[in-house]
C-alpha positions as CSV (number, residue, x, y, z in Angstrom):
1,S,-28.0,-4.7,-62.1
2,G,-25.0,-2.8,-60.8
3,V,-23.5,-4.1,-57.5
4,I,-25.9,-3.7,-54.4
5,N,-24.1,-3.2,-51.0
6,L,-25.9,-5.1,-48.2
7,P,-25.8,-3.4,-44.5
8,F,-25.1,-6.8,-43.2
9,S,-23.4,-10.0,-44.2
10,F,-25.5,-12.8,-45.5
11,D,-24.5,-16.5,-45.3
12,F,-25.1,-18.5,-48.3
13,Y,-23.9,-22.2,-48.9
14,G,-20.9,-21.5,-46.4
15,A,-19.9,-18.3,-47.7
16,S,-20.4,-14.6,-46.5
17,Y,-21.8,-11.9,-48.8
18,N,-22.2,-8.1,-48.5
19,Q,-23.1,-7.2,-51.8
20,L,-25.4,-9.0,-54.5
21,L,-26.8,-8.3,-57.8
22,V,-30.6,-8.1,-59.1
23,S,-31.5,-9.9,-62.3
24,T,-34.4,-8.6,-64.2
25,N,-35.1,-12.1,-64.8
26,G,-36.2,-12.8,-61.3
27,Y,-33.4,-13.8,-59.2
28,I,-30.7,-12.7,-56.8
29,D,-27.0,-13.2,-57.8
30,F,-24.0,-12.9,-55.5
31,R,-21.4,-13.0,-58.5
32,T,-20.8,-9.4,-58.5
33,N,-18.2,-9.8,-61.1
34,L,-21.2,-10.0,-63.5
35,A,-22.6,-6.4,-62.8
36,G,-24.2,-5.0,-65.6
37,Q,-24.1,-7.7,-67.7
38,Y,-26.5,-10.1,-69.8
39,S,-28.9,-11.9,-67.6
40,P,-29.4,-15.5,-68.9
41,W,-33.0,-16.5,-69.8
42,N,-32.7,-20.0,-71.2
43,I,-33.5,-22.3,-68.2
44,S,-34.6,-25.6,-69.9
45,Y,-32.7,-27.6,-67.3
46,Q,-33.5,-28.6,-63.6
47,T,-31.6,-27.4,-60.8
48,P,-29.1,-28.3,-59.2
49,W,-26.9,-28.8,-62.4
50,T,-23.4,-27.7,-63.2
51,N,-24.3,-26.0,-66.3
52,F,-27.3,-24.4,-65.0
53,P,-27.1,-20.6,-66.5
54,A,-27.2,-18.8,-62.9
55,K,-25.0,-19.8,-59.9
56,T,-24.6,-18.5,-56.3
57,S,-28.1,-17.4,-56.9
58,I,-31.8,-17.2,-55.2
59,F,-34.4,-17.8,-57.7
60,G,-37.8,-15.7,-56.7
61,C,-39.4,-16.7,-59.8
62,Y,-36.7,-17.0,-62.5
63,S,-38.2,-16.8,-66.0
64,D,-37.6,-15.0,-68.8
65,L,-39.2,-11.7,-68.1
66,N,-39.2,-8.5,-70.1
67,N,-39.1,-5.2,-68.0
68,P,-40.5,-2.7,-68.7
69,I,-43.1,-3.1,-71.7
70,G,-44.7,0.2,-72.2
71,G,-43.8,1.2,-68.7
72,Q,-45.5,-1.7,-67.0
73,G,-43.7,-3.3,-64.0
74,A,-41.2,-2.1,-61.5
75,I,-38.3,-3.8,-59.6
76,S,-37.5,-2.2,-56.5
77,Y,-35.4,-3.1,-53.3
78,G,-35.0,-1.6,-49.8
79,V,-34.0,-2.6,-46.3
80,Y,-36.4,-2.6,-43.6
81,G,-36.0,-2.8,-39.7
82,T,-33.1,-2.3,-37.5
83,A,-29.9,-4.4,-36.7
84,P,-29.7,-7.0,-35.8
85,N,-33.2,-7.8,-37.4
86,R,-33.0,-6.1,-40.6
87,K,-34.3,-7.7,-44.1
88,F,-33.2,-7.0,-47.6
89,V,-36.2,-7.0,-49.9
90,V,-36.5,-7.3,-53.5
91,V,-39.6,-6.6,-55.2
92,Y,-40.8,-7.6,-58.6
93,D,-44.1,-5.8,-59.5
94,N,-46.1,-6.8,-62.5
95,Q,-43.5,-8.1,-64.5
96,P,-44.3,-9.1,-68.1
97,H,-42.7,-12.2,-69.6
98,F,-40.7,-12.1,-72.8
99,Q,-42.9,-13.0,-76.1
100,C,-46.2,-12.9,-73.9
101,N,-45.7,-9.2,-73.2
102,N,-49.1,-8.1,-72.0
103,N,-51.2,-10.9,-73.2
104,I,-51.2,-12.7,-69.9
105,A,-51.1,-11.7,-66.2
106,P,-47.8,-10.5,-65.3
107,N,-45.7,-11.8,-62.3
108,S,-45.5,-10.3,-58.9
109,F,-43.2,-11.7,-56.1
110,Q,-40.7,-10.7,-53.8
111,I,-37.4,-12.1,-52.3
112,S,-36.5,-11.5,-48.6
113,L,-33.1,-12.0,-47.0
114,S,-32.9,-12.0,-43.1
115,E,-29.9,-10.4,-41.4
116,A,-30.4,-12.5,-38.3
117,N,-30.5,-15.9,-39.4
118,S,-29.7,-15.9,-43.3
119,I,-33.2,-17.1,-44.0
120,V,-34.4,-16.6,-47.5
121,D,-38.2,-16.0,-48.0
122,V,-39.8,-16.0,-51.3
123,Q,-43.3,-14.6,-51.6
124,I,-45.2,-15.4,-54.9
125,I,-48.1,-12.8,-55.4
126,N,-48.9,-14.2,-58.9
127,R,-46.9,-16.4,-61.5
128,T,-48.7,-17.0,-64.7
129,P,-46.5,-19.0,-67.3
130,C,-45.9,-17.7,-70.9
131,N,-46.7,-20.9,-72.7
132,S,-45.6,-19.7,-75.8
133,W,-41.9,-19.1,-74.8
134,Q,-39.7,-21.9,-73.5
135,Q,-42.9,-24.0,-72.6
136,G,-43.7,-21.6,-69.8
137,A,-40.6,-22.5,-67.6
138,G,-40.0,-20.8,-64.3
139,V,-38.2,-21.9,-61.1
140,I,-37.9,-20.9,-57.4
141,G,-35.2,-22.2,-55.3
142,L,-31.4,-21.8,-54.6
143,I,-28.2,-22.8,-56.4
144,N,-24.5,-22.8,-55.0
145,S,-21.5,-21.7,-56.7
146,D,-20.7,-24.8,-58.9
147,G,-24.3,-25.9,-59.5
148,T,-23.7,-29.1,-57.4
149,Q,-26.0,-28.3,-54.7
150,G,-29.8,-26.4,-54.7
151,I,-33.1,-26.7,-53.5
152,T,-36.5,-26.0,-55.0
153,P,-40.0,-26.3,-53.4
154,P,-42.2,-29.4,-54.7
155,G,-43.5,-28.7,-58.1
156,R,-41.2,-25.3,-58.5
157,N,-38.0,-26.8,-60.2
158,T,-37.5,-25.6,-63.9
159,G,-41.1,-26.5,-65.5
160,N,-44.5,-24.9,-66.4
161,W,-46.5,-24.0,-63.1
162,T,-48.9,-21.3,-62.0
163,A,-48.9,-19.7,-58.4
164,S,-50.9,-17.4,-56.5
165,Q,-50.5,-16.1,-52.9
166,E,-47.8,-18.7,-52.3
167,A,-44.8,-18.5,-49.9
């Protein structure tokens, strides 16, 4: 995306950010110098890793998504609540996969950033892998600016997995 201004500062791995980017491949990126550029799709390695294709990022449900296919799917964001308890929320609704397109259930999920305590919350409504492309790879988690630190929930690091109604 282009640069999106946050109405509050968000602390992430010891740095404070008030701008971010929203990737069509299911993640938020704080590297604003990449605005409007290509979003990497090849995620064949586990995180953390210094050569991981995205850094300083929050992975909601990072995979090779293909928005939009025939008008299907939407990516939206907004700020909710009042200071000092606002949340910045990005919603990925009915996102089809590259290659599988409409042949499998699309992904729906959201990423929420909390102003008061810099908490990241990821809510998965549905994640169905595209098994015929990159072995269905997807990842949920965080990675720092140089790829040396990161965290993923159990079973949600780069790999083939399915999820429904999960936080």
